[in-house]
N, C-alpha and C positions, 0 to 999 in steps of 0.2 A: 347678360351676366351682371350680377351686382358688383359694384366697386368694392375692392378689398379695403379693409380698414388699415390704418397705419400700423397697428399692432400686428396684424396678420403679415403685412409686408416685412416688417422687422423680424418676425419669427421665422419666416421662410428664408430670409437672407442669412440669419444666424445658423440655420440648419444645414447650410451648404457644407459639403465635405471639403476638408482641407486637402491641398495638394492637387486639386483638379486644374487642368490646363486652362489658359485664357480662352482658347478656342472652344473647349467644352462648356465652360461656365458662361461666357459672354456672347458666344456666337460671332457673327461677322460684324466688326466694329471699325470705325475710322480712327478714333483717338482713344488713348488711355490717360486719364488724369491721375497723376501720382502726387500724393500729399502726405506730410508727416504731422503727427499729432502728439501733443503733450498734455496730460491731465493731472492736476494736483489731487489725486485720490485714486482709489481702486474702483475701476469700472469694467464693464463687460462689453462685448461686441454689440449686443442689442441696444445697450445704452447709447453707444456712439451713433449707430444708424438712426435711432429715434431722435437724437439731438439734431442730426443733419436734416432730416425731414421736417422736424418741428420748427427749427429756427430759420430754414430757408423758405418754408412754405409761405406763399403770398408775397414774398419779397421781390420776385422777378416777373410777376404777372402771369396770366393764364397760359400764354404760349410756352413759358419755360417752367411751368409747375412740375416739380420733381415727380410727384405721384402720377401725373398724367403722362409724363415722359417715360416713366418706368412701365406704366400700363401699355403704352403704345410700342414699347421696345426700343425707343430712341435713346434711352438711358438703360444700361444693363444693371444687374444687381450689384450693389455696393459690397466690396470685399474689404474687411477690416482685419488686420493682424495686430494683436496686442501682447504686451509683456508688462509685468508689474515688478517694481523693485522699490523697497523702502517707502511704501505707501504712495507711490506715483505710478502712473500708467503711461507708457509710450508705445507708439506703433505707427503703422502706415495705413493709408486709405487708397484704394484703387477703384476708380469709377470708369467703366467703359462707355463710350459715347459714339452714337452714329449721327450726331448733329453736325452742323458745319463748324468751321474753325472758330468763327466769332462767337457762336452760341456756346461752344464747348469752353472757350476762355471765360465767358460770363459765369458759367456753372462753377468753373475752377475758382474764380475770384469770390463767388458767393460762399464757398466753403470756408473761407477765411473769416467770415462774419460770425461763425459759430464760436461762442466764447464760454459755453458751459455744457458739460455732459452730466446730466442729473444734477446733483447739488454741488458738483465740483467745477472749479475753474478749469478752462481748457484753452488751448491755443492750437490752431490748425494752419499749416503753411503749405501752399501748393509748391511743389518742387519742380515739376515739369509736366508738359503735355506731350505724350509720345504719339507720333504719327504711325499707326499700325500699318497703314498702306505702304509706307516707305520700306518697312521691314519686309513686307510681302513682295514689293518690287525687287528688292535685293535678292530675295530667294528665287524669284522668277527668273531674273537675269542669270544667276549662277546655275540654276537647274537647266535653263535653256542652253547654256554653254555646254553642259555635260551631254545633253540629248543630241545637240548638233555634232559634238565631237564623236559620239558613238555612231551617229548616222554616217559621218564622213568615213569612219573606219569600216563600217559594214556595207556601205553602198558602193559597189564597184563602178569605175568609169566605163564608158562604152567600149573602149579597147579591151579592158579587162573582161567585160561580158563576152566579147567576141572570142577571147582566148579561152574562157571557161567553156563556151559552146564547142569550140574546136577540141578542147581537151576531153570533154565528155564523149565526143564522137570517136576520138582515138581510143578511149577506154572501152567503148562499145566494140571497136574493131578487134581489141585484144581477145584472143581465144586461148583455150587450154588444149595442149596436146599431151595426152597421157598424164594429165595433172601438172604439166609444165606450162608456164606463160609463153605464148608464141604469137607471132603476127599471123594475119588471116591467109597469107600466101605461102606459108611454110610447107604445106602439103603439095600444092600444085606446081611450085617452082622447081626447076632442076638444080637450084643452088640453095644453100642454107647458110645463115650466119649464126654462129654459136656465140652467145653472150652469157654474162654471169647471172643476172637476175631480172626480175619483172620490170624494174625501173629502166634498165637498159633497153628492153624490148619496146617500152613506151617511147623512149627517146628516139629510137630508130623509126618508130611510126611517125613521130613528129617530122622526121626528115624525109618521110615518104617511102621508107624501106619496110616492106611488109613480110619479109621472109626470115625474120629473126626468131631464134629459139633460145630460151634461157635454160642453162644446165643446173642452176640452183645449187651451187656448192661444188666441193672437190670430189664428191662421190657421184660419178657420172652415171645417170640412169640407163638401163638397157634400152628404153624407148629412144634415146638419143642415138645410141649405136645403130639400132635398126633403121631409123629414119635416114641416117647419113650414108648408108651403104651405097646407094645409087645416085648420090648427089655430089655436086661440087661444094666442098665445105671450106668456109672461112672462119677461123677463130678470131673473134674481136673481143679481147679481154683487157681488163684494167692493167695499167703499167705499174703493178705493185707485186708484193710477194704472193698475195692471194691469187692474182691473175697468173703468176708463174706456176703456182702449184696446180691450178686447174688445167693450164695448157700442158703441163707435164703428164697428167693423167689422161687427157684427151688424146695425146700422141700415142699412148699405149693402147687405146681402145678404139679410136676412130681414125679413119683415113683423112687426115687434115691436108688440104691442098694449099691453102694460103693462111697467112697470119697478118692481122692488122692490129695496131696498138695505138691508143691515144697518146698525146704528148705527156711527157713525164709530169707527175704531180696532178694529173687529171684522171677522172674515171669516165667510162663511157656514158653514164647517165648525166654527166655534167656538160657534155659537149654541145655546142651549138650545131645547127643543121650544116653550116658550112664546114665546121670541124669534123663532123661525122663523115660527110662525103669525101673530104680530103684524106682522112685516115683510111677509108676504104679504097680510094684510088691508089694510095701508096702501099697497099698490101703487097707482101712479097711471098713467093713460094716457100713452102716449109723448109726445103733443103737450104735455100739461100738464107732464111732466117736462122737456121741452125749454124750456118757458117759465119754469120755476122758476130762480131764481138760487140756485145751490147755495151753502150757507154755507162761507165759507173756514175752513179748519182752523186752530185756534189752536195746535195742537201742531205743532211743526216738528222735524224730525230734527236733532239737534245736529251741528255740524261734525265732532266726534270720532266720532260714530256713523256719519256718512256716510263718513268715511275708513275705518272698520272694514268697512262693507259693501262699499265699493269694493275693499278688499284681498281680502276673501273671494271676491268675484266674479272678480277676477284669478286667484286660486289655482284656483278651480273651472274656469275656462275653460282655464287652462294644463294642467290634468290631463285634459282631454277625450280620451277614447279610450284612456287608460292603464289603466283598471280598477284604479286604486290609490287609497289613502287616505292622508291626512296627519294626524298628531296634532300639535296646536299648543298652546303655553302661553298664558298670559294676554296676552302681548305679541304674539301671533300669530306666534311664532317656531317653526320646525319642531322637534319633538322626535324624530319618527320617520316614515318613509314605508314603507308595506307594501301588499301586494295586498289588495283589498277582501275577498277570501274569508277572509283571516286576521284581519280587524278585530275580530270578536266575541271571539275567544280572546285576542287581544293587549290589547284595551281592558280586559279584566277584570283585567289584571296591572299595567298602567302607571299610575303616579301623576302627578298634576299636570297632567292633560290638561284644557284649558279649551275647546278647539274641535276638532271633527273635520270635515274636508272630504273627501268621497269622490266618485269618479267612478262613481256608481251610484244606485240607488233606496233611499231611507230607509224602512225597515220599522218596524212597531210594536214588534217585538222589539228592534230596534237602538235605538230611542228609549228604551225602558224601561231597557236596559242602560246607555246613556249617562247617563241621568238618575241612575241608581243609583251611578254612578262620579263624580258631581259635574260632568259636562260641562255647559257653559252653551250652546254653539252646536253644532248638528248640521246640516251643510250638504251638500246633494246635488243631483243633477240633477233628480230627481223625489221626491215624497213619497207614501207610502201609509199615513201615520200618521193614525189616526182619532181618537185621544185623545192630545193632547200632554201628557206628564208635567209636573208642577209644576217650575218652575225651569229648564226646558229651552226653548230657542228653535230651532224647526225651520225652516230656510231652504232654498228651492230657487232655481234660476237665475231663475225668473220673479219670485220675491220680491226678489231682489237687483237685477234690472233695474228693478223698480218702486220701489226705495228703501225697502222695508218694513222 
């Protein structure tokens, strides 16, 4: 390939598009020479580039000849930015270099020997030599921190892996009886434990209890009534208004033998294995339970909290059938409304979300994501959350109706 003339090199340099990035224009470089120029006259970019090549040529010897360095790629294309005012031209010169530090400094010093651009007097002053690699190192360090942080969040410890495997086994053990969540032993056992929902059945499976059946609300299905006819029945329901309502209806339709309740302030799905077994050991016959005077709760829901729950209930009911979600701030003011299918992606980007209300089912994955983004309330029609993350409150329509 024939060597390009100085005029061709200057022409190509001048034709470069403005605004291109250093990476696009210069490729991989080690250093960037930054220089400032003043010219007593009106000149153009090709004039400046031509002056640099013309006046530095032969000055530094063959090893540092600018044209040869440009041809071999050890010096990138010279970028010149110019502005003119009152017959004078000022601007900046940027030269990328893949030479070593000493050679780059020599090129930078040689620039200052250029004293004319065309017929006009000129002055060039090197301002600094930027180490591009240092900027890249800083980027690499910061990016590596981000990647490592993400890995630590996403990579479970060995104990967590074991728990996940056990949890998957329990989910696989979960069956459906006439469309209701149940333990695998509910048909064969001569006893059945009636609980409120799917999460309660799963929690009892964790405790090794395989004969639980979820009634799924206050409207007791006929399948439950039929199954319980020839079995010993224990009602194991939450110690809240919702649990009281379900027990009241069960007593009208099913022959209840025993009643077990978790400690005040806790639901069945939140109990540890030890607490589950203790609550079932302490079950009492129905007649004895009826005769007991249940202790009044000392804890009352503050007026402010009742107002918040009432507001969340209104929002959830108003969204019924819309398949949408609302992101709310701390004052329960709407930040954004969007389809439920877009919630996961959007929640990962929006800041300042205090409460999420959705016309849909709350999943474990959604709860983990919400907790990680600092959300305090996650409100939905139903919940399939088996482990509520710390700092997050998961509420369903049943919870809101019960004032929980």
